[in-house]
C-alpha distance (Angstrom), angle and dihedral (degrees) to the residues before:
residue distance angle dihedral
M1 . . .
K2 3.79 . .
T3 3.80 114.5 .
T4 3.76 119.9 -160.9
L5 3.85 121.2 -161.2
F6 3.76 117.5 -166.2
F7 3.79 142.0 154.5
L8 3.84 118.7 -128.3
L9 3.74 126.0 -177.6
A10 3.84 120.1 -147.8
T11 3.79 114.6 -98.4
A12 3.76 139.6 -116.4
G13 3.73 130.3 129.4
L14 3.80 153.5 134.5
P15 3.91 133.1 -119.4
L16 3.85 117.1 -85.1
L17 3.77 118.4 -76.2
A18 3.75 135.8 -171.4
R19 3.83 119.7 -65.0
A20 3.75 117.3 -84.0
Q21 3.89 128.9 -145.9
S22 3.73 134.9 -132.5
P23 3.79 102.7 64.0
T24 3.72 118.4 -149.0
P25 3.83 110.3 -143.6
L26 3.83 123.9 -123.7
T27 3.80 117.1 -159.5
N28 3.75 112.4 -95.7
A29 3.82 91.7 -4.6
N30 3.77 92.4 154.5
F31 3.79 91.8 53.9
E32 3.72 93.4 -129.1
T33 3.78 94.8 132.9
W34 3.87 122.6 68.4
S35 3.84 129.7 169.6
N36 3.73 140.2 -179.9
R37 3.80 110.7 -91.8
N38 3.80 127.8 170.4
G39 3.92 86.4 -8.1
V40 3.78 97.4 -54.4
E41 3.76 137.7 84.0
A42 3.86 112.4 -95.8
P43 3.80 138.0 169.1
T44 3.79 110.4 -93.0
S45 3.85 114.2 -113.0
W46 3.90 92.1 10.4
L47 3.82 126.2 94.5
T48 3.76 128.1 -140.5
I49 3.80 135.8 -173.1
D50 3.91 85.2 -89.5
D51 3.82 87.7 72.1
A52 3.75 93.1 53.1
L53 3.81 90.1 48.1
A54 3.71 91.7 48.9
S55 3.95 89.4 52.1
E56 3.87 85.7 58.7
D57 3.85 91.5 50.3
I58 3.83 92.2 -108.1
P59 3.88 105.8 136.1
P60 3.85 105.5 -132.0
I61 3.74 91.0 -146.5
L62 3.79 86.8 74.9
L63 3.81 91.0 61.8
P64 3.77 136.3 58.5
R65 3.77 118.5 -91.4
T66 3.84 118.5 -100.4
V67 3.85 95.9 -177.4
T68 3.72 120.7 38.9
K69 3.81 139.9 167.9
S70 3.79 111.5 -99.7
S71 3.81 128.5 -167.8
D72 3.75 89.2 -152.4
A73 3.71 92.5 95.7
H74 3.81 136.2 161.4
G75 3.80 93.4 -143.7
G76 3.81 132.4 5.3
S77 3.79 121.0 2.8
F78 3.83 104.4 -54.8
A79 3.77 146.3 36.4
A80 3.79 131.8 -176.8
Q81 3.80 116.9 -102.6
V82 3.75 112.4 -155.3
Q83 3.84 121.1 -165.7
N84 3.79 139.0 160.2
Q85 3.81 116.2 -118.3
S86 3.82 129.8 -156.7
I87 3.77 122.0 -145.8
D88 3.73 127.3 -159.4
L89 3.76 105.6 -131.4
R90 3.78 93.6 -156.9
N91 3.83 96.1 69.1
G92 3.77 141.3 55.1
P93 3.84 138.1 15.7
A94 3.74 93.0 -70.7
V95 3.82 88.1 70.2
R96 3.75 94.5 66.6
R97 3.82 90.5 49.3
L98 3.73 93.8 47.5
A99 3.80 90.1 46.5
L100 3.76 90.8 52.7
K101 3.90 86.6 57.2
G102 3.74 91.8 64.4
L103 3.86 109.4 -69.4
P104 3.82 106.1 124.9
Q105 3.80 115.3 -132.1
R106 3.71 90.5 -139.0
M107 3.84 89.4 61.0
L108 3.77 90.4 50.2
A109 3.81 91.8 49.9
R110 3.82 93.6 47.4
R111 3.87 94.4 47.8
P112 3.78 109.1 46.9
Q113 3.71 92.7 -178.1
D114 3.77 95.3 57.6
Q115 3.68 115.4 135.4
I116 3.84 138.2 163.6
D117 3.77 122.4 -138.9
L118 3.82 116.8 -140.5
P119 3.78 110.2 -148.8
G120 3.81 121.0 -122.8
L121 3.82 96.1 -124.2
L122 3.81 127.5 168.7
L123 3.75 112.5 -179.1
K124 3.78 137.8 178.9
G125 3.69 95.5 -151.7
S126 3.81 146.1 80.1
I127 3.83 138.5 -88.9
S128 3.78 126.7 -144.6
E129 3.79 127.9 -141.3
D130 3.73 88.0 -97.3
G131 3.76 92.1 56.4
E132 3.87 96.1 -105.9
L133 3.79 115.9 148.5
G134 3.88 114.8 -129.8
G135 3.77 140.2 156.9
V136 3.87 138.8 -85.2
P137 3.77 124.3 -116.1
Y138 3.83 110.3 -81.4
T139 3.79 133.0 154.4
G140 3.76 104.0 176.6
R141 3.83 128.7 108.5
P142 3.83 105.7 -144.7
T143 3.72 119.6 -175.2
R144 3.86 96.5 -143.1
L145 3.72 147.0 11.0
Q146 3.83 115.8 -133.6
F147 3.81 131.2 -177.0
W148 3.83 140.3 147.6
Y149 3.79 121.1 -114.6
K150 3.78 149.6 170.0
L151 3.78 125.5 -157.5
T152 3.72 118.6 -168.3
G153 3.82 138.7 165.0
P154 3.81 137.2 93.2
A155 3.78 93.4 -90.2
A156 3.80 97.5 34.3
A157 3.80 94.5 121.4
A158 3.86 93.4 47.0
D159 3.80 94.4 46.1
S160 3.77 91.6 63.6
A161 3.87 105.7 -142.8
I162 3.82 112.6 -159.5
A163 3.73 141.4 -167.1
G164 3.75 123.6 -157.7
I165 3.81 146.9 170.8
I166 3.73 131.7 -155.4
L167 3.89 128.0 -173.2
T168 3.76 117.7 -170.4
R169 3.81 140.8 178.8
Q170 3.76 117.6 -153.5
F171 3.90 88.3 -13.3
S172 3.81 92.2 -55.3
P173 3.84 117.7 117.6
I174 3.77 117.1 -109.8
A175 3.83 96.1 172.0
E176 3.81 130.7 2.9
V177 3.76 125.6 179.6
I178 3.87 131.8 171.5
E179 3.76 132.5 177.4
V180 3.72 133.1 -172.4
L181 3.82 110.2 -130.5
A182 3.85 119.6 -129.1
P183 3.80 116.7 -139.5
Q184 3.80 110.8 -93.3
S185 3.88 124.7 -177.9
T186 3.79 92.2 -161.5
Y187 3.86 130.9 40.2
T188 3.74 110.4 -77.3
L189 3.82 131.1 -174.6
M190 3.75 114.1 -114.5
D191 3.91 113.1 -160.1
M192 3.81 114.4 -169.3
P193 3.84 116.4 -172.9
I194 3.84 112.9 -145.8
T195 3.79 118.0 -138.5
Y196 3.82 117.3 -161.1
Q197 3.71 125.5 -140.8
S198 3.80 94.9 -158.6
T199 3.80 141.8 6.6
Q200 3.81 93.7 -109.9
T201 3.80 121.9 121.7
P202 3.81 113.4 -112.6
D203 3.78 121.2 -126.8
S204 3.80 99.0 -164.5
L205 3.83 140.9 32.8
Q206 3.82 138.0 -158.9
V207 3.81 124.9 -172.1
A208 3.78 115.2 -176.4
F209 3.84 138.2 -175.9
V210 3.88 119.6 -168.0
A211 3.76 122.0 -171.0
G212 3.83 96.3 -151.2
T213 3.83 132.6 0.6
A214 3.84 100.4 169.3
E215 3.81 114.9 113.7
A216 3.76 91.1 -117.2
A217 3.75 97.2 38.3
G218 3.78 113.3 146.9
S219 3.74 137.3 -162.8
T220 3.78 102.1 -98.6
S221 3.90 97.2 84.3
R222 3.87 115.1 92.1
L223 3.75 121.3 -164.4
F224 3.83 118.1 -162.7
V225 3.78 116.6 -162.2
D226 3.81 126.5 -172.7
D227 3.81 142.8 157.3
V228 3.84 99.6 21.7
Q229 3.81 117.2 -173.1
L230 3.72 143.2 165.8
V231 3.80 114.6 -137.4
G232 3.72 136.2 -170.3
G233 3.83 132.5 36.7
T234 3.76 139.0 -114.3
V235 3.87 115.8 -17.4
T236 3.77 130.6 173.3
G237 3.75 131.2 -125.4
T238 3.81 114.7 -78.9
R239 3.69 134.7 -140.5
N240 3.84 89.0 -118.4
S241 3.86 90.1 57.9
V242 3.78 88.9 56.8
A243 3.78 91.2 49.0
A244 3.83 91.4 48.4
A245 3.77 90.7 53.5
A246 3.83 90.7 51.9
L247 3.81 92.3 56.8
L248 3.79 117.8 95.3
V249 3.83 119.7 -161.3
Y250 3.90 116.0 -173.6
P251 2.88 140.9 -144.7
N252 3.79 97.6 13.6
P253 2.98 117.0 -168.0
S254 3.90 94.3 37.1
T255 3.72 124.0 -156.8
S256 3.81 92.2 -168.2
G257 3.82 98.8 42.0
E258 3.77 91.8 -116.8
F259 3.83 120.3 120.8
S260 3.80 132.6 179.7
L261 3.77 125.7 -143.8
A262 3.82 120.7 -153.4
S263 3.83 137.7 169.7
L264 3.79 116.9 -177.5
T265 3.82 94.5 -172.7
D266 3.82 105.5 36.0
A267 3.87 118.7 34.3
S268 3.84 90.0 -173.2
L269 3.74 90.6 65.7
S270 3.78 103.0 58.0
T271 3.84 92.6 34.4
A272 3.85 93.8 51.1
P273 3.85 120.2 119.7
F274 3.83 110.6 -89.7
T275 3.74 144.3 -173.3
V276 3.81 129.1 -157.4
T277 3.88 121.6 -153.1
D278 3.73 133.5 -176.1
A279 3.78 131.2 -126.4
T280 3.81 90.3 -80.8
G281 3.81 94.5 51.7
R282 3.80 92.7 -105.2
L283 3.80 115.1 146.8
V284 3.76 110.9 -118.7
L285 3.84 101.1 166.6
R286 3.73 137.9 19.1
Q287 3.81 126.7 179.4
P288 3.91 131.2 177.0
A289 3.77 122.7 -133.6
A290 3.79 113.7 -56.2
P291 3.77 127.1 -137.7
A292 3.81 119.6 -90.7
R293 3.78 90.6 -108.1
D294 3.78 89.3 71.6
A295 3.80 95.3 56.3
R296 3.79 93.2 105.2
G297 3.76 100.8 42.3
R298 3.82 115.7 16.5
L299 3.86 115.4 167.9
V300 3.78 122.7 -127.2
D301 3.80 105.0 -169.8
L302 3.82 116.8 -156.8
R303 3.80 97.4 151.7
A304 3.73 90.9 121.4
Q305 3.76 94.4 55.5
Q306 3.76 130.3 88.0
P307 3.87 122.1 -107.6
G308 3.66 112.2 -83.3
V309 3.75 144.1 87.7
Y310 3.90 122.7 -50.8
L311 3.79 133.8 -177.6
L312 3.79 119.6 -131.5
R313 3.81 113.4 -159.2
L314 3.86 116.2 -168.7
E315 3.80 115.1 -165.8
A316 3.83 93.4 -141.7
P317 3.91 123.3 179.3
A318 3.79 88.6 -113.4
G319 3.75 92.0 54.3
P320 3.77 136.0 -79.2
V321 3.84 118.0 -37.0
V322 3.87 117.5 -161.7
R323 3.82 125.3 -165.7
K324 3.69 133.0 176.6
L325 3.87 117.6 -120.4
V326 3.82 118.5 -162.2
V327 3.80 118.5 -158.0
Q328 3.82 109.1 -163.7
């Protein structure tokens, strides 16, 4: 048995646009400050999977690091290196602690190849006493999230590293964006436009980077993140965000590779021309506009594709609508 733990944000988004001005600072967004937390070195004001483990009384020092300080930086002296890690459940004191959290010893004994994959997670957020991940107080309405990153490793494309941001008010999403990161051998600027679902002011924020979200993601991919910033000021809800909310995609994730699109209020949305790209940006499927009779059940067939994360882009009349599709 191989168990993968990972954090995913819900998805919405738009194509990349030109850079904006007026950056809004995030604490330690350049990853120059690190401190000892839970017995290991960690980026100040950011959370990692170590914090979740510590909340479950599992000392992170017993396990390999998933987020480390790297001198391979874009600016300044340091960047954050994010990497999944695999643990052999048969060996070491961590096994007993993990077993106490619900992994039966009989299962471990019967399957000698059992392992658990710790996700490479870097999160601007909070964690409760129960180990639940949440946001940090925030009341701005930025128009985009920008950061510099590198993504290397022989399986970097297949592992599907992601970056995401979610702004909420009273636990309800106001804006949610996720992007799959393409492999890059040198630092590259990532610019993620933020589309709002309402005109409300948020009260909390999460920004997350995950080294690998694919079911078979390994530990060879390394994601370097540096110089994160929120840019822009107050914006209002857009027609496109209303259209995005009206689009249903199901099932998602899909174990078969088949998805259905439906829109009960706007037939032109689910029947719009679309493309699907993989984590490297490669086009894997293109379809023209569909007849109106398909508005409540249009097939997106990815059965020929490998498990992983794909991006669906609909060229809707109100503007492009992008959704993440997960093939398991």
